N, C-alpha and C positions, 0 to 999 in steps of 0.2 A: 504494500500500500504506500502510495506517495502522499506524504503529509501535505495538506492544503488548508491554510488558515486564512482568516480575513479580519481586517480591522474595518469596522463599519460605522464611522461617526455620522451623526446627523448634522448638517451644516446650519444649525440654528444658533450657533455660538462659536467663539474662538476655541482653538485647540487648548485644552487645559491640562494641568499636570496629571490628573487622574486618568484621562483618556490617553495621554502620552505614555504613561506606564503600561496601559493595556496594549497599546500599539507596540511598545518595546518588547513585551513578553511574547506577543505573537511573532514578532520579527525574530527574536532569539530562538524560539521554538522551531520556526521554519528553517532557519539557517543551520541550527544544530542537527536537524534531521534531513538535510538536503531537500527540503520541501519548497513549496510555493507560498509566497506571501502576497495576499490580495488586498487592495484598498478599494472599498466599496463606499458609495455615497447613499446613505439612507435618508433621502430627501423627499419623503412623501408628505412631510409637514410643509406644504407649500406656503402657508401663511407666514411661517417663521424662517424658512430656509432662504438664504441669500447667497449671491455670488461672492460677496465679500467674505463671508464665513468659510465658504468652500475654498477660496484662494488662500485664506489664512491657514487652513488645515494642510493643504498641499505644500505651501511654502515652508511651514515649520516641520512637517514630516521630512522634507528634503534637508532642511537645516540640521535636523537631528541625525541625518544620515540613514534614516530608516527607509531605504529605497524598496519599492514594491515591484513585484514581477508582473502582475496584471492589475488592471484597475483604472480608476479615474485618471484622465489625462495621459494614460499610457496605453490603454486598450488591451485587447486580448480576444479570445474566441467568444466572449460573452457581451460584446458590444461596448456600450458606454460605461457600464457598471454603475449606472445611476438608476435608482428605483423609479424615479419619475418617468423614465423611458420604458417601463415594463408593466404599465397598468393593464395592458391587454393580456399579458401572461398571467397576472394575478387573477383577473376575472375568469380566465379560462380554467384555472385550477379550482376556483370557488364553484363554478358551475359543474365541473366534474365531480366535486365532492357532494354537491346537491343531488346529482344524478345517481350516485351510488349510496345515498342515504347517510353520508358522513356529515352533512351540513344541511341546514334548512333555512327557509325564509322566516324571519321572526317579526311579528307585528306587535309584540308586547310594548306598551307605552312606558315612559319613565314613571308615571304614577303607579301603574300596575306593578312594576318591578320593585318600587319602594314598598308598596303594601306587602308584596311577597316576602321581602327581606324582613320587614317588621314582624310579620306573622311567624317567620322562622325563628327570629330571636326570642319572641315570646314563648314559643313552643320548645325552645332549647335545641333546635335542629340547625343544620347548616344553612346559611343564607345564600349559598351558591345557587345561581339560577339553573334550573334543570329542564326548561322548556315546557313546563306544565301549563303555562298561560297561553299557549299558542292555539290558533283555531284548528279545526279538523282538516285533515289533508284535502278533503273534498272542497273546502272553502278557499284554499290558498290560491288556486289558479284564478278564481273569480276576483279575489281581492287584488291580485297583481294586475289583472286586466282592467280593473276599475281605477288603477293608478294609486292604490294605497301604498304609503311609504313603508318599506321593509328593509331591514338589515339582513345580512346572512350570518348565522351563528354556526359554529362547529358543535356537533353533537358529541359530548363527552360520554364515553361508555360508562354506564352505571348498572350494577355495582362494579368496582374495579379500582385499580391503583396503578400508578406509574413508578417503576423502579429504575434507577440508573446509578452508575458509579461515577461520581464526580472526581476528577483527578486530584483536586485540592481538598474537597470536603467528604470524600469517601462515599459510603452508601447513602443514597437519598431515596425516600419513599413519600409519595404524595397520594393520599386517598382521594379518589375522584369525587367524593362527597363534598370536598372543599374546593373543587374547581368548577367555575362557572361554565356553562355553555357560552363560550366567548365569541365575540363578534370578529369575523374575519373580513367582511366587506360592509362598508357603510352604505347607507341608503342612496348616496350619490354615486356609488360604484367605485369609490376609492378604497384601497386596501388598508387594513390596520397593520401595525407593526408586526403582530404575530404572523400574519399570512405572508407579508412581503419578505420578512427576514427568513422565514423557513423555506419559502419557495426558492429564494436566491441561494440559500445554503445547499438545498438539494440540487438545483440546476448547476451550480458552480462546483459541485463535488467537494464541498467543505468536509474535511475529516475531523477537525477539532475546532470547537468554538470556545475561545478563551475571552472571557468578558467579566464585568463587575458583578459582585454578588447581589446588587440591586435587581438583577434580572433572573435570579435563581428561581423565584416563584413562577416565572414565565416558562421555565424549561419543560414541565410536563405538557404544556400546551404545544410547544414546538415539537416535542417528541411524538405526540399524538398526531399532529399534522403531517409530519414526515412519514409516519407509518401509514396514514390514510392515503398518502401519495405513492405507496408501495416502495418507499425508499428506506434505507438503513439510516437511523438517526446518527448525527455526529456524536463524537465523544466530547463531553463538556468539562470545563474547568472554570470555576467561578472565583475570581480574585476578591480578596477583602477590600473594602473601601478604605480610602486614605482618611486619616484623622488629623486634626490640627493638634498643636501642642497641648490644648486644653482637653483633649480626649473626645471632642465632638467632631462630627463629620466635617471634613475640610470644605470650606466655603469662602466666599468673598469677605466674610467678617474676619477671617484670619489674614487678610491681605490679598495681594494679587494671586490669581490662580491661572491666568492665561499665559501660555508659553511665550507669547510676544512680550509680555512684561518682563519675564526673566531674561529674555534675549536682550531687550533694551537696557536692562540693568547691568549687563556686562557678564552674564553667565556664559560659560562655554558649553557647546552641545555635548562634548565628551564628558564633562563633569555632570551634566544633567542626566545623561544616560546611565552613568555609573551610579549616581545617587538613586535614581528611580528603580534601578535593578535591585538595589538593596532593600527596597521597601516591600518586604515579603519573601525575599530569597537571599541566600547567603553564598558567598564565594567559597566559604570554608576556611578553617584555620585562622579565624579572626581577620581574614584579609578584607580590605576595604577598597583598594585601588585596582582597577582592571580596565583594559581597553575593551572595545566592543568585540574584537576578535577573540580576546581571552574569555570574555563572558560567553560567547557562542560556544567555545570549546568546553565550558563547564556547565552550561545551562541544563537544568533538569526540572521539568514541570512538576514532577512528583515531589520535589523538595520545596515547593512554594508553600508558605505557611498560610493557614486559614485565619490566623489571628490578625486583627486590625493593625495597620502600620501607621506610624506617626510621621507626618511630613513636617520637618523642622527646617525652615529657611536658613537658620544660622548654621546648621550642619551642612547644608548644601553650599553655603558661602565658604565655609572652611574647606570643603572638598574642592571647590573651584579654585581656591588659593593654592592648594596642592598642585593642581594641574597647571596653573599659571607659573608657579616656581619651577616646574619640570620642563617648561618650554625652553628651547634655546633662544638666545637673545634676538636673533634675526626674526624668528617667528613672532616673538613678543612685539617687536617693533611693527611688523607687518599687520598684526591684529589690532594695534592701538593707534597707529599713526593717523588714520582717518578721523577718529574721535578727537584727537588732540587738535587737528586742523579745523574740525568743525567747531570746537570750543573757541578757537581763536578767530574763526571766521575768515581764515585765509590759509594758504599753503605755507609751509616752512621754507625758508630760503636754504641755500646750500649749507651755509654756516650753521644755521639753526638745526638743520637735519643732522649735522655732525654732533651738535650738542645733545640732541635727543638720543642719538645712537649711544652716546657716552653715558647718559644718565639712566637709560632704560634698564640695564642690569641691576642698578641700585633700587629703582622703583619696583621692579619685578618681585624682589624679595619681600616687599611689604604690601603687596596688592592682593586683594581677594576678589575684586570685581574689575573688569576691564574699564569700566566707566570711572574708576577712581584715578586713573592715570592722568587725565587732563588736569585735574585739580592739583596733582603733585608736581607737575612740570610747568604749569602756566607761568610761574614767576621767571622762568628762563627767557621767555619770549615776549613778555609784556611788562611795561612799567607798572609799578605798584600804585594803583589809584588810591587805595586806602589800606590801612593796616587793620588786621583783625583786632577788634576792640578789646576782647578778653586777653589776647596775647599782649597787647600794648600795656594794658593796665597791670598785668601780672609781672611784666618784665621791665618795660621801659620807664614806667613811672617810679621805679624803685631807685634808691640812691646809687646802687651799683651800675645801673644802666648807662649813664653818661661815662662813668669811669671805664667800663668795658669797651664802649665804642671808641673812646679816645685812644685807649691803649692798643686796641686792635688796629685802628687806622695807622697808628705810629709804626707798629712792627710790620704790617703788611705793605705799607707804601715803599719800603726799601727792600722788600723780599725778592730775591732771585735765586733759583728759577721759580716759576709759578707752578708748582706741582703739589699734589695732595700731600705728599710726605713733608715737603718744606712748609706748607701752610699749617699742617698739624704741629710741626715743631715750633713754629713761630708763635702760634696761639697758646700752646701749652707753656711756652716760656713767658708769655704775657700773664698767664694765671699766677706764675710764681712771683713775678715782679709786682703784681697788684694785690696779691693775697686773696684773690677771688677763687671760689671753687668752680668746677666745670659748669654747673648749672647757671650760676650768676654771671660767669664770664662768657660762655658760649651762646646762651639763649638770646641776649640782646643782638648779637651778630646775626643769628638765625632770623630773628624778626626783621632786622634791617634789610636783609637780602631777599627774603621770601614773603614777608608780610605776616608771618605766623610762627608760632613756636613749633609747628609740625611741618617737617620737610624731610626730604631724603638726607643721607649723611652729610653733615655740615662741610667737612674739609673737601670732599669730592665735589659738592655743589659749588664751592668757591672756585675750585680749579676750572670747572666747566663754565661757570658764569664769566670768568675772566677777571684779570686784575683791575682794569679800568672801570668796568661796571661795578665790581665789588666795592671799590673805594667810593664811587659815586653814590651808591646806595647807602653806605655807612654814613657818608657826609649828609645826605638828605635826611636820614632818620635822626641824626644828631641835631640837625637844625630844627626839627619839630619837637624836640624835648623842651620841657619847661626849664 
């Protein structure tokens, strides 16, 4: 058997982290088993599905490197892989099911259904609708010819139960007493999720359905539909939902959940894939860092935990920092240069590019997000319009501030050569002559040249900034002291 899996998002919203994890697990399982990974668009919700959301899903799947073998925008033997293009097929299946008695036209009204459920609750029986409110078979043709509105419901076999082995959740049993005769075709002829998804899974030859546990209760319906189509049901694996740090289901109240937000914040796709993979699965031996190829080599769906996983943005940022520090300097420059230039609103000159290349290794070691880089290097390429108020108050308004700047200017003005080693030696000598400690002696210089008490390593920054600019900035800061 060739493994065939599908990721089937509905384009009613941006790709979010929970869906991205589902996509990743499908991708890893397909690649680990030399199978086929399919991207389908479950776009039957025409009121909420948009091209914008569809493009976002495609763009971020590609950004994550989760390339699909068949599907939307790529094609394959099943056409567009968009459910909105397959309504005729869904109606055909629904009518076949009616013909063989597996489904029926339902005329029960909402009020009747509510009364049915209320009576069941009062009697202590199951409120799952069993078709008992429907007219006699002899009346159905007349009602349809008269234009009466009807949905099509699947006839759930009763008594009975659906049993299946879920790869993640083990043996599952659903008593049919608790399963409604569910709608598969609405009165306007459009399919419900249950029908469209199952028909696609059967037609596309899907062998394994890997999805969130919020769809677990739908599984007996999908198995019954597949069996009614004379098809073998897929093997199911239902992933636990992602939780926020507070233990509640991950949602917007925990912050951004859209993949685009994490991309814009400076997260690397490699780090995101690595982190999402660990939310319910382990690399083994307390290992936390692995490339996508390494994860493919180790991935085992049977090892996925059924317990909820906590999505912790701080842990993700930490892991992202690990990946950034592991980059070579040239790659780091390549991934951050555009954001630095966007921040400045212009391209770097040749000399400025050399400065950026020089400072990049220093910045890389203290960066967790790519978007942090522009803030750290801006002082090299822009005049300081204003000093950070807290930094100025903490350092420059102290009695030691003027002393440190005067002494630093004195030793640096005569310094040759202008190298990191020579600068460090001169400034440490300045501490001895003034009696200042490192914090009181160096921080005023840092604020003078960068505008803040936070910057890359001081001595290296002074070398990269250059002697003339360093002395000019120290003089300006000194002139603004009281």
